[in-house]
C-alpha positions as YAML, in Angstrom:
chain: A
units: angstrom
residues:
- id: 1
  name: MET
  ca: [43.43, 14.76, 29.71]
- id: 2
  name: ASN
  ca: [42.10, 18.31, 28.86]
- id: 3
  name: GLY
  ca: [44.72, 18.25, 25.79]
- id: 4
  name: GLY
  ca: [43.27, 15.12, 24.78]
- id: 5
  name: ILE
  ca: [39.92, 16.22, 24.68]
- id: 6
  name: SER
  ca: [40.75, 19.55, 22.99]
- id: 7
  name: ALA
  ca: [42.74, 17.61, 19.99]
- id: 8
  name: SER
  ca: [39.61, 15.47, 19.77]
- id: 9
  name: TRP
  ca: [37.29, 18.26, 19.28]
- id: 10
  name: THR
  ca: [39.66, 20.03, 16.93]
- id: 11
  name: ARG
  ca: [39.89, 16.80, 14.84]
- id: 12
  name: LEU
  ca: [36.15, 16.53, 14.85]
- id: 13
  name: ALA
  ca: [35.56, 20.22, 13.72]
- id: 14
  name: ALA
  ca: [38.17, 19.86, 11.12]
- id: 15
  name: ILE
  ca: [36.29, 16.69, 9.73]
- id: 16
  name: THR
  ca: [32.89, 18.36, 9.86]
- id: 17
  name: ARG
  ca: [34.18, 21.41, 7.98]
- id: 18
  name: LYS
  ca: [35.99, 19.22, 5.52]
- id: 19
  name: GLU
  ca: [32.69, 17.27, 4.77]
- id: 20
  name: SER
  ca: [30.71, 20.59, 4.89]
- id: 21
  name: ARG
  ca: [32.81, 21.96, 1.97]
- id: 22
  name: GLU
  ca: [32.46, 18.76, 0.08]
- id: 23
  name: MET
  ca: [28.88, 18.64, 0.37]
- id: 24
  name: ILE
  ca: [28.14, 22.20, -0.86]
- id: 25
  name: ARG
  ca: [30.51, 21.67, -3.59]
- id: 26
  name: ASP
  ca: [28.69, 18.71, -5.08]
- id: 27
  name: PRO
  ca: [25.76, 19.86, -6.88]
- id: 28
  name: GLY
  ca: [24.17, 16.43, -6.77]
- id: 29
  name: THR
  ca: [23.84, 16.29, -2.84]
- id: 30
  name: ILE
  ca: [22.32, 19.55, -2.94]
- id: 31
  name: LEU
  ca: [19.86, 18.32, -5.74]
- id: 32
  name: MET
  ca: [18.96, 15.18, -3.89]
- id: 33
  name: GLY
  ca: [19.05, 16.51, -0.53]
- id: 34
  name: ILE
  ca: [16.67, 19.52, -1.13]
- id: 35
  name: VAL
  ca: [15.65, 19.92, -4.58]
- id: 36
  name: LEU
  ca: [14.42, 16.09, -5.16]
- id: 37
  name: PRO
  ca: [12.20, 16.20, -1.77]
- id: 38
  name: MET
  ca: [10.48, 19.42, -2.77]
- id: 39
  name: ILE
  ca: [9.70, 17.78, -6.04]
- id: 40
  name: MET
  ca: [8.40, 14.74, -4.43]
- id: 41
  name: LEU
  ca: [6.60, 16.78, -2.13]
- id: 42
  name: PHE
  ca: [4.59, 18.84, -4.94]
- id: 43
  name: LEU
  ca: [4.09, 15.61, -7.07]
- id: 44
  name: PHE
  ca: [2.71, 13.63, -4.27]
- id: 45
  name: GLY
  ca: [0.99, 16.63, -2.76]
- id: 46
  name: TYR
  ca: [-0.84, 17.92, -5.74]
- id: 47
  name: GLY
  ca: [-0.85, 14.90, -7.83]
- id: 48
  name: VAL
  ca: [-1.69, 12.03, -5.51]
- id: 49
  name: SER
  ca: [-5.24, 11.76, -3.78]
- id: 50
  name: LEU
  ca: [-7.11, 8.99, -1.99]
- id: 51
  name: ASP
  ca: [-10.36, 11.01, -2.54]
- id: 52
  name: VAL
  ca: [-12.50, 10.46, -5.65]
- id: 53
  name: LYS
  ca: [-14.41, 13.42, -7.19]
- id: 54
  name: GLU
  ca: [-16.45, 13.97, -10.42]
- id: 55
  name: VAL
  ca: [-17.30, 10.16, -10.74]
- id: 56
  name: PRO
  ca: [-18.89, 9.46, -13.74]
- id: 57
  name: VAL
  ca: [-22.18, 7.93, -13.04]
- id: 58
  name: ALA
  ca: [-25.05, 6.66, -14.94]
- id: 59
  name: ILE
  ca: [-28.64, 7.47, -13.33]
- id: 60
  name: VAL
  ca: [-31.23, 5.29, -14.97]
- id: 61
  name: VAL
  ca: [-34.85, 7.05, -14.73]
- id: 62
  name: GLU
  ca: [-37.09, 4.27, -16.26]
- id: 63
  name: SER
  ca: [-40.17, 6.62, -15.32]
- id: 64
  name: PRO
  ca: [-39.84, 10.38, -14.77]
- id: 65
  name: SER
  ca: [-41.42, 11.60, -11.45]
- id: 66
  name: PRO
  ca: [-40.74, 14.30, -9.00]
- id: 67
  name: GLU
  ca: [-39.23, 11.89, -6.36]
- id: 68
  name: ALA
  ca: [-36.86, 10.47, -9.14]
- id: 69
  name: SER
  ca: [-36.03, 14.06, -10.44]
- id: 70
  name: ASP
  ca: [-35.34, 15.17, -6.70]
- id: 71
  name: LEU
  ca: [-33.01, 12.17, -5.93]
- id: 72
  name: ALA
  ca: [-31.35, 12.78, -8.98]
- id: 73
  name: SER
  ca: [-30.54, 16.59, -8.50]
- id: 74
  name: GLY
  ca: [-28.88, 15.47, -5.60]
- id: 75
  name: PHE
  ca: [-26.12, 13.80, -7.69]
- id: 76
  name: SER
  ca: [-25.93, 16.57, -10.04]
- id: 77
  name: LEU
  ca: [-25.30, 19.31, -7.41]
- id: 78
  name: SER
  ca: [-22.63, 16.72, -5.58]
- id: 79
  name: PRO
  ca: [-19.06, 17.67, -6.37]
- id: 80
  name: TYR
  ca: [-18.48, 13.73, -6.11]
- id: 81
  name: PHE
  ca: [-20.52, 13.01, -9.24]
- id: 82
  name: ALA
  ca: [-20.52, 13.48, -13.08]
- id: 83
  name: PRO
  ca: [-24.08, 12.07, -13.88]
- id: 84
  name: VAL
  ca: [-25.18, 10.63, -17.30]
- id: 85
  name: PHE
  ca: [-28.92, 10.42, -17.70]
- id: 86
  name: VAL
  ca: [-30.21, 7.30, -19.44]
- id: 87
  name: LYS
  ca: [-33.61, 5.55, -19.60]
- id: 88
  name: THR
  ca: [-32.77, 1.87, -19.56]
- id: 89
  name: MET
  ca: [-30.34, -0.32, -17.82]
- id: 90
  name: SER
  ca: [-29.11, -1.70, -21.04]
- id: 91
  name: GLU
  ca: [-27.80, 1.69, -21.83]
- id: 92
  name: ALA
  ca: [-25.95, 1.97, -18.50]
- id: 93
  name: GLN
  ca: [-24.65, -1.45, -18.86]
- id: 94
  name: LYS
  ca: [-23.22, -0.66, -22.03]
- id: 95
  name: LEU
  ca: [-21.50, 2.36, -20.69]
- id: 96
  name: MET
  ca: [-20.17, 0.46, -17.93]
- id: 97
  name: MET
  ca: [-18.71, -2.17, -20.16]
- id: 98
  name: GLN
  ca: [-16.97, 0.63, -22.02]
- id: 99
  name: ARG
  ca: [-15.50, 2.18, -18.57]
- id: 100
  name: LYS
  ca: [-17.25, 5.39, -19.38]
- id: 101
  name: ILE
  ca: [-19.05, 5.43, -16.02]
- id: 102
  name: ASP
  ca: [-18.15, 3.69, -12.58]
- id: 103
  name: CYS
  ca: [-21.69, 3.70, -10.91]
- id: 104
  name: ILE
  ca: [-25.21, 3.08, -11.98]
- id: 105
  name: ILE
  ca: [-28.16, 4.57, -9.88]
- id: 106
  name: ASN
  ca: [-31.21, 2.54, -11.21]
- id: 107
  name: LEU
  ca: [-34.48, 3.98, -10.26]
- id: 108
  name: ARG
  ca: [-36.99, 1.71, -11.59]
- id: 109
  name: GLY
  ca: [-40.44, 2.61, -12.94]
- id: 110
  name: ASP
  ca: [-42.20, 1.99, -9.96]
- id: 111
  name: PHE
  ca: [-40.01, 4.20, -7.70]
- id: 112
  name: SER
  ca: [-42.41, 7.03, -7.03]
- id: 113
  name: LYS
  ca: [-45.14, 4.39, -6.14]
- id: 114
  name: ASN
  ca: [-43.17, 2.54, -3.68]
- id: 115
  name: THR
  ca: [-41.58, 5.75, -2.23]
- id: 116
  name: ALA
  ca: [-45.12, 7.01, -1.52]
- id: 117
  name: LEU
  ca: [-45.92, 3.61, 0.20]
- id: 118
  name: GLY
  ca: [-42.62, 4.10, 2.49]
- id: 119
  name: ASN
  ca: [-40.57, 1.25, 0.61]
- id: 120
  name: GLY
  ca: [-38.67, 3.17, -2.21]
- id: 121
  name: GLU
  ca: [-35.61, 1.31, -3.50]
- id: 122
  name: ALA
  ca: [-32.61, 2.95, -5.27]
- id: 123
  name: GLN
  ca: [-30.11, 0.30, -6.62]
- id: 124
  name: ILE
  ca: [-26.55, 1.27, -6.54]
- id: 125
  name: ILE
  ca: [-24.15, -0.93, -8.71]
- id: 126
  name: VAL
  ca: [-20.51, 0.12, -8.74]
- id: 127
  name: HIS
  ca: [-17.59, -1.08, -11.06]
- id: 128
  name: GLY
  ca: [-15.51, -3.25, -8.78]
- id: 129
  name: THR
  ca: [-12.05, -3.47, -10.43]
- id: 130
  name: ASP
  ca: [-10.62, -1.27, -8.04]
- id: 131
  name: ALA
  ca: [-11.94, -2.02, -4.74]
- id: 132
  name: ASN
  ca: [-10.85, 0.96, -2.66]
- id: 133
  name: GLN
  ca: [-12.30, 3.26, -5.15]
- id: 134
  name: ALA
  ca: [-15.53, 1.06, -5.50]
- id: 135
  name: ARG
  ca: [-16.05, 1.30, -1.62]
- id: 136
  name: LEU
  ca: [-15.54, 5.15, -1.59]
- id: 137
  name: ILE
  ca: [-17.99, 5.48, -4.44]
- id: 138
  name: GLN
  ca: [-20.59, 3.30, -2.83]
- id: 139
  name: MET
  ca: [-20.21, 5.35, 0.46]
- id: 140
  name: TYR
  ca: [-20.59, 8.52, -1.28]
- id: 141
  name: ALA
  ca: [-23.85, 7.15, -3.27]
- id: 142
  name: LEU
  ca: [-25.31, 5.91, -0.20]
- id: 143
  name: GLY
  ca: [-24.60, 9.22, 1.57]
- id: 144
  name: SER
  ca: [-26.43, 11.16, -1.17]
- id: 145
  name: VAL
  ca: [-29.58, 8.80, -1.07]
- id: 146
  name: SER
  ca: [-29.46, 9.25, 2.89]
- id: 147
  name: MET
  ca: [-29.37, 13.12, 2.36]
- id: 148
  name: TRP
  ca: [-32.27, 12.84, 0.18]
- id: 149
  name: SER
  ca: [-34.13, 10.71, 2.51]
- id: 150
  name: ALA
  ca: [-33.57, 13.36, 5.33]
- id: 151
  name: ARG
  ca: [-34.55, 16.15, 3.54]
- id: 152
  name: ARG
  ca: [-37.88, 14.48, 2.90]
- id: 153
  name: ALA
  ca: [-38.32, 13.36, 6.53]
- id: 154
  name: GLU
  ca: [-37.67, 17.05, 7.34]
- id: 155
  name: GLY
  ca: [-40.31, 17.98, 4.91]
- id: 156
  name: GLY
  ca: [-42.69, 15.47, 6.53]
- id: 157
  name: LEU
  ca: [-42.92, 13.46, 3.23]
- id: 158
  name: GLU
  ca: [-40.83, 10.46, 4.73]
- id: 159
  name: SER
  ca: [-43.09, 8.47, 7.05]
- id: 160
  name: ALA
  ca: [-40.57, 5.69, 7.70]
- id: 161
  name: ALA
  ca: [-37.82, 7.97, 8.75]
- id: 162
  name: GLY
  ca: [-38.24, 7.50, 12.41]
- id: 163
  name: PRO
  ca: [-37.43, 9.79, 15.24]
- id: 164
  name: VAL
  ca: [-33.49, 9.09, 15.16]
- id: 165
  name: VAL
  ca: [-31.39, 11.45, 13.33]
- id: 166
  name: VAL
  ca: [-27.73, 10.68, 12.81]
- id: 167
  name: GLN
  ca: [-25.21, 13.21, 13.05]
- id: 168
  name: SER
  ca: [-21.66, 12.14, 11.93]
- id: 169
  name: ARG
  ca: [-18.27, 13.99, 12.41]
- id: 170
  name: LEU
  ca: [-14.63, 12.98, 11.81]
- id: 171
  name: TRP
  ca: [-12.15, 13.72, 14.21]
- id: 172
  name: TYR
  ca: [-8.67, 15.22, 13.56]
- id: 173
  name: ASN
  ca: [-9.53, 15.48, 9.74]
- id: 174
  name: ASP
  ca: [-12.65, 17.52, 9.40]
- id: 175
  name: ALA
  ca: [-11.85, 18.36, 6.10]
- id: 176
  name: ASN
  ca: [-12.03, 14.69, 4.91]
- id: 177
  name: ASP
  ca: [-9.18, 15.39, 2.91]
- id: 178
  name: SER
  ca: [-6.83, 12.61, 2.07]
- id: 179
  name: HIS
  ca: [-3.79, 15.19, 1.60]
- id: 180
  name: HIS
  ca: [-4.01, 15.87, 5.32]
- id: 181
  name: PHE
  ca: [-3.15, 12.06, 5.44]
- id: 182
  name: LEU
  ca: [-0.45, 11.98, 2.76]
- id: 183
  name: VAL
  ca: [1.70, 15.01, 3.18]
- id: 184
  name: PRO
  ca: [2.76, 14.05, 6.91]
- id: 185
  name: GLY
  ca: [3.76, 10.81, 5.48]
- id: 186
  name: LEU
  ca: [5.84, 12.16, 2.82]
- id: 187
  name: VAL
  ca: [7.88, 14.05, 5.21]
- id: 188
  name: VAL
  ca: [8.82, 10.63, 6.62]
- id: 189
  name: ILE
  ca: [9.97, 9.38, 3.17]
- id: 190
  name: ILE
  ca: [11.54, 12.71, 2.56]
- id: 191
  name: MET
  ca: [13.69, 12.26, 5.56]
- id: 192
  name: THR
  ca: [14.46, 8.64, 4.72]
- id: 193
  name: ILE
  ca: [15.69, 9.86, 1.33]
- id: 194
  name: ILE
  ca: [17.99, 12.69, 2.60]
- id: 195
  name: GLY
  ca: [19.40, 10.25, 5.59]
- id: 196
  name: ALA
  ca: [19.73, 7.11, 4.16]
- id: 197
  name: PHE
  ca: [20.45, 7.72, 0.68]
- id: 198
  name: LEU
  ca: [22.87, 10.48, 0.91]
- id: 199
  name: THR
  ca: [25.02, 9.09, 3.59]
- id: 200
  name: ALA
  ca: [25.00, 5.40, 2.03]
- id: 201
  name: MET
  ca: [26.02, 6.88, -1.27]
- id: 202
  name: VAL
  ca: [28.61, 9.83, -0.32]
- id: 203
  name: VAL
  ca: [30.32, 7.57, 1.95]
- id: 204
  name: ALA
  ca: [30.34, 4.71, -0.32]
- id: 205
  name: ARG
  ca: [31.82, 6.84, -2.83]
- id: 206
  name: GLU
  ca: [34.61, 7.80, -0.33]
- id: 207
  name: TRP
  ca: [35.40, 4.12, 0.15]
- id: 208
  name: GLU
  ca: [35.69, 3.69, -3.43]
- id: 209
  name: ASN
  ca: [37.78, 6.69, -3.92]
- id: 210
  name: GLY
  ca: [40.38, 5.84, -1.07]
- id: 211
  name: THR
  ca: [39.44, 8.98, 0.92]
- id: 212
  name: PHE
  ca: [38.88, 6.70, 4.04]
- id: 213
  name: GLU
  ca: [41.96, 5.11, 3.71]
- id: 214
  name: ALA
  ca: [43.84, 8.56, 4.07]
- id: 215
  name: LEU
  ca: [41.71, 9.11, 7.26]
- id: 216
  name: PHE
  ca: [43.11, 5.99, 8.52]
- id: 217
  name: VAL
  ca: [46.75, 7.24, 8.40]
- id: 218
  name: THR
  ca: [45.70, 10.13, 10.70]
- id: 219
  name: PRO
  ca: [45.10, 10.09, 14.63]
- id: 220
  name: VAL
  ca: [41.24, 10.56, 14.18]
- id: 221
  name: LYS
  ca: [38.89, 8.12, 15.68]
- id: 222
  name: SER
  ca: [36.33, 6.28, 13.85]
- id: 223
  name: TRP
  ca: [33.75, 7.70, 16.06]
- id: 224
  name: GLU
  ca: [35.00, 11.11, 14.95]
- id: 225
  name: ILE
  ca: [34.85, 10.13, 11.42]
- id: 226
  name: LEU
  ca: [31.23, 9.14, 11.89]
- id: 227
  name: ILE
  ca: [30.12, 12.25, 13.75]
- id: 228
  name: GLY
  ca: [31.97, 14.37, 11.12]
- id: 229
  name: LYS
  ca: [30.07, 12.76, 8.32]
- id: 230
  name: THR
  ca: [26.76, 12.69, 10.18]
- id: 231
  name: VAL
  ca: [26.50, 16.65, 10.99]
- id: 232
  name: PRO
  ca: [26.57, 18.20, 7.73]
- id: 233
  name: TYR
  ca: [23.98, 15.69, 6.44]
- id: 234
  name: PHE
  ca: [22.01, 16.15, 9.77]
- id: 235
  name: GLY
  ca: [22.04, 19.74, 8.89]
- id: 236
  name: LEU
  ca: [20.93, 19.48, 5.27]
- id: 237
  name: GLY
  ca: [18.18, 17.00, 6.66]
- id: 238
  name: ILE
  ca: [16.87, 19.93, 8.86]
- id: 239
  name: VAL
  ca: [16.81, 22.36, 6.12]
- id: 240
  name: GLY
  ca: [14.69, 19.89, 3.83]
- id: 241
  name: LEU
  ca: [12.44, 19.08, 6.87]
- id: 242
  name: THR
  ca: [11.91, 22.81, 7.56]
- id: 243
  name: LEU
  ca: [10.84, 23.15, 3.97]
- id: 244
  name: CYS
  ca: [8.39, 20.47, 3.95]
- id: 245
  name: ILE
  ca: [6.90, 21.62, 7.13]
- id: 246
  name: ALA
  ca: [6.80, 24.97, 5.62]
- id: 247
  name: ALA
  ca: [5.05, 23.51, 2.31]
- id: 248
  name: ALA
  ca: [2.61, 21.74, 4.32]
- id: 249
  name: GLU
  ca: [1.58, 24.75, 6.40]
- id: 250
  name: PHE
  ca: [1.16, 27.19, 3.67]
- id: 251
  name: LEU
  ca: [0.74, 25.51, 0.23]
- id: 252
  name: PHE
  ca: [-1.32, 22.29, 1.34]
- id: 253
  name: ASP
  ca: [-3.01, 24.19, 4.28]
- id: 254
  name: ILE
  ca: [-2.64, 21.27, 6.71]
- id: 255
  name: PRO
  ca: [-2.86, 22.27, 10.22]
- id: 256
  name: ILE
  ca: [-0.29, 21.49, 12.82]
- id: 257
  name: ARG
  ca: [-2.30, 20.87, 15.98]
- id: 258
  name: GLY
  ca: [0.60, 19.98, 18.05]
- id: 259
  name: SER
  ca: [3.73, 21.69, 19.21]
- id: 260
  name: ILE
  ca: [6.17, 22.69, 16.42]
- id: 261
  name: LEU
  ca: [9.15, 21.92, 18.95]
- id: 262
  name: ILE
  ca: [7.95, 18.60, 19.41]
- id: 263
  name: LEU
  ca: [7.47, 18.04, 15.89]
- id: 264
  name: ALA
  ca: [11.06, 19.25, 15.38]
- id: 265
  name: ALA
  ca: [12.52, 17.14, 18.01]
- id: 266
  name: GLY
  ca: [10.73, 13.74, 17.04]
- id: 267
  name: ALA
  ca: [11.77, 14.49, 13.33]
- id: 268
  name: ALA
  ca: [15.27, 15.02, 14.27]
- id: 269
  name: ILE
  ca: [15.52, 11.76, 16.02]
- id: 270
  name: TYR
  ca: [14.12, 10.11, 12.95]
- id: 271
  name: LEU
  ca: [16.73, 11.90, 10.73]
- id: 272
  name: LEU
  ca: [19.60, 10.24, 12.96]
- id: 273
  name: VAL
  ca: [17.78, 6.94, 12.49]
- id: 274
  name: ALA
  ca: [18.02, 7.41, 8.77]
- id: 275
  name: LEU
  ca: [21.49, 8.63, 8.72]
- id: 276
  name: GLY
  ca: [22.46, 5.85, 10.82]
- id: 277
  name: ILE
  ca: [20.95, 3.39, 8.22]
- id: 278
  name: GLY
  ca: [22.85, 4.86, 5.69]
- id: 279
  name: LEU
  ca: [26.45, 4.84, 7.59]
- id: 280
  name: VAL
  ca: [25.67, 1.11, 8.45]
- id: 281
  name: ILE
  ca: [24.97, 0.30, 4.72]
- id: 282
  name: SER
  ca: [28.00, 2.23, 3.15]
- id: 283
  name: ALA
  ca: [30.23, 0.73, 5.72]
- id: 284
  name: ALA
  ca: [29.05, -2.71, 5.06]
- id: 285
  name: THR
  ca: [29.20, -2.68, 1.15]
- id: 286
  name: LYS
  ca: [31.79, 0.05, 0.50]
- id: 287
  name: ASN
  ca: [30.20, 0.34, -3.23]
- id: 288
  name: GLN
  ca: [27.95, 3.14, -4.16]
- id: 289
  name: PHE
  ca: [25.81, 0.88, -6.75]
- id: 290
  name: LEU
  ca: [25.35, -1.80, -3.80]
- id: 291
  name: SER
  ca: [24.89, 0.83, -1.27]
- id: 292
  name: CYS
  ca: [22.19, 2.61, -3.26]
- id: 293
  name: THR
  ca: [20.37, -0.71, -3.93]
- id: 294
  name: MET
  ca: [20.17, -1.68, -0.46]
- id: 295
  name: ALA
  ca: [19.13, 1.88, 0.74]
- id: 296
  name: ILE
  ca: [16.09, 1.36, -1.57]
- id: 297
  name: ILE
  ca: [15.45, -2.17, -0.26]
- id: 298
  name: ILE
  ca: [16.15, -1.75, 3.70]
- id: 299
  name: SER
  ca: [14.73, 2.14, 3.91]
- id: 300
  name: PHE
  ca: [12.82, 3.40, 1.12]
- id: 301
  name: LEU
  ca: [10.39, 0.75, 0.10]
- id: 302
  name: PRO
  ca: [9.59, -0.27, 3.81]
- id: 303
  name: ALA
  ca: [9.01, 3.53, 4.19]
- id: 304
  name: VAL
  ca: [6.39, 3.57, 1.75]
- id: 305
  name: MET
  ca: [4.89, -0.02, 1.99]
- id: 306
  name: LEU
  ca: [5.33, -0.92, 5.61]
- id: 307
  name: SER
  ca: [4.99, 2.23, 7.68]
- id: 308
  name: GLY
  ca: [1.10, 2.87, 7.35]
- id: 309
  name: PHE
  ca: [1.97, 5.66, 4.69]
- id: 310
  name: ILE
  ca: [-0.74, 4.14, 2.48]
- id: 311
  name: PHE
  ca: [-1.93, 0.98, 3.70]
- id: 312
  name: ASP
  ca: [-3.43, 0.58, 7.30]
- id: 313
  name: LEU
  ca: [-0.92, -1.80, 9.00]
- id: 314
  name: ARG
  ca: [-4.09, -3.63, 10.83]
- id: 315
  name: SER
  ca: [-5.18, -4.97, 7.59]
- id: 316
  name: MET
  ca: [-2.19, -6.76, 7.08]
- id: 317
  name: PRO
  ca: [-1.42, -10.49, 7.84]
- id: 318
  name: VAL
  ca: [-0.14, -11.01, 11.30]
- id: 319
  name: ALA
  ca: [3.31, -12.06, 9.86]
- id: 320
  name: ILE
  ca: [3.79, -8.76, 8.04]
- id: 321
  name: GLU
  ca: [2.33, -6.58, 10.41]
- id: 322
  name: PHE
  ca: [5.00, -8.28, 12.99]
- id: 323
  name: ILE
  ca: [7.63, -7.58, 10.56]
- id: 324
  name: THR
  ca: [6.77, -3.65, 10.51]
- id: 325
  name: ARG
  ca: [7.65, -3.43, 14.10]
- id: 326
  name: ILE
  ca: [11.13, -3.28, 12.91]
- id: 327
  name: VAL
  ca: [10.70, -0.44, 10.65]
- id: 328
  name: PRO
  ca: [11.61, 2.87, 11.92]
- id: 329
  name: ALA
  ca: [9.50, 4.92, 9.63]
- id: 330
  name: ARG
  ca: [6.30, 3.03, 11.20]
- id: 331
  name: TYR
  ca: [6.92, 5.07, 14.30]
- id: 332
  name: CYS
  ca: [7.82, 8.01, 12.72]
- id: 333
  name: MET
  ca: [4.61, 7.90, 10.62]
- id: 334
  name: THR
  ca: [2.45, 7.53, 13.70]
- id: 335
  name: PHE
  ca: [4.48, 10.42, 15.57]
- id: 336
  name: MET
  ca: [4.01, 12.74, 12.42]
- id: 337
  name: LYS
  ca: [0.24, 12.12, 12.04]
- id: 338
  name: THR
  ca: [-0.30, 12.55, 15.61]
- id: 339
  name: VAL
  ca: [1.39, 15.58, 15.91]
- id: 340
  name: PHE
  ca: [0.02, 17.31, 12.54]
- id: 341
  name: LEU
  ca: [-3.45, 16.23, 12.93]
- id: 342
  name: ALA
  ca: [-4.26, 15.15, 16.77]
- id: 343
  name: GLY
  ca: [-2.14, 17.19, 18.63]
- id: 344
  name: ASN
  ca: [0.28, 16.65, 21.65]
- id: 345
  name: ILE
  ca: [-0.99, 13.19, 22.41]
- id: 346
  name: MET
  ca: [1.87, 12.53, 24.88]
- id: 347
  name: PRO
  ca: [1.59, 8.76, 25.25]
- id: 348
  name: VAL
  ca: [2.06, 8.30, 21.75]
- id: 349
  name: ILE
  ca: [4.94, 10.83, 21.32]
- id: 350
  name: PHE
  ca: [6.93, 9.33, 24.27]
- id: 351
  name: ARG
  ca: [6.42, 5.93, 23.06]
- id: 352
  name: THR
  ca: [7.25, 6.47, 19.29]
- id: 353
  name: CYS
  ca: [10.26, 9.03, 20.31]
- id: 354
  name: ALA
  ca: [11.54, 6.27, 22.73]
- id: 355
  name: ILE
  ca: [11.73, 3.52, 20.30]
- id: 356
  name: MET
  ca: [13.17, 5.80, 17.52]
- id: 357
  name: SER
  ca: [15.90, 6.94, 20.04]
- id: 358
  name: VAL
  ca: [16.81, 3.37, 20.68]
- id: 359
  name: MET
  ca: [17.14, 2.45, 17.14]
- id: 360
  name: ALA
  ca: [19.23, 5.46, 16.39]
- id: 361
  name: LEU
  ca: [21.50, 4.49, 19.24]
- id: 362
  name: ILE
  ca: [21.72, 0.71, 17.82]
- id: 363
  name: LEU
  ca: [22.37, 1.82, 14.50]
- id: 364
  name: MET
  ca: [25.04, 4.25, 15.44]
- id: 365
  name: TRP
  ca: [26.82, 1.61, 17.48]
- id: 366
  name: VAL
  ca: [26.59, -0.98, 14.46]
- id: 367
  name: ALA
  ca: [28.13, 2.01, 12.22]
- id: 368
  name: HIS
  ca: [30.85, 2.53, 14.48]
- id: 369
  name: VAL
  ca: [31.76, -1.13, 14.86]
- id: 370
  name: LYS
  ca: [31.84, -1.74, 10.91]
- id: 371
  name: THR
  ca: [33.81, 1.52, 10.63]
- id: 372
  name: LYS
  ca: [37.13, 0.32, 11.66]
- id: 373
  name: LYS
  ca: [40.46, 1.76, 11.05]
- id: 374
  name: ARG
  ca: [41.62, -1.02, 9.05]
- id: 375
  name: LEU
  ca: [41.67, -2.29, 5.40]
- id: 376
  name: ASP
  ca: [40.36, -5.62, 5.51]
...
């Protein structure tokens, strides 16, 4: 009995060493496993933002007055706006038609008079072709007007302000920076690429080259083959994960409010899920091109579109939201953003890690069943 276990461990170690050496000798694997994810992290982290800044806005001041100048100065001093001052609405409309501006703040000729009477109005017109951006611009413009009104109230100039003062605060993202939302999600996307793509393509290449047939004539068992294939890429994924977390912490200044150990444990579970997806795809297709295509459809696209990386899952139709429940990246995305931004919220952590663990076991079992020692 002990001899059988020892022989099994010996075969497993041999396969792992062989796979590790092949992985190190293949520059494409290192490129795809470490260099490409870091390039993605830099491009998305620095190049993609859901915030809007320096929005070109036209401020129409039909009749100059101290009140209108005071309100307009709030837009000039804001980092979110790049104002252009015009005298008529027709000029502002022409600029918007040419897409030189995205917003119009219209202060009519009676603005000063109406403000003194307590019913001053500032019209905000936003270019609505991009609905999400339009809502952000509208929110920022309303905020700027509200701040102007609050300043007047503090100076005793705004009789209609009332006794209630609203104080707002953002929990878990005090900086109100979309990078704090995007970068933890990028870690999930990168682990998906490392796990699913690499194993799907590399193992499928061995099917094409006949390497698996050579293994089949040896005493090695199918589960030993799978573990031997998984361990090197799991290690490569951990290296990529470490680099991503370091970049998030030191390059993008994203706080990690939870435990590093919990973060690493949950990420490792998801990495096993991604590796399982790649093994199942490669065992089912046995073709590099088809494996790559299937990996994009089954792992990468759902991870981007159906995980909550960019789109709020609650805003999706019920049927699509139900489909997202079988997407592993959804649970890892929730886990990552919780540990990064909210901390050790144990109910969320336990639930997401339990679901990912079950998925990893199912995928590894399916890969074991599909990797049979026969050539049919």
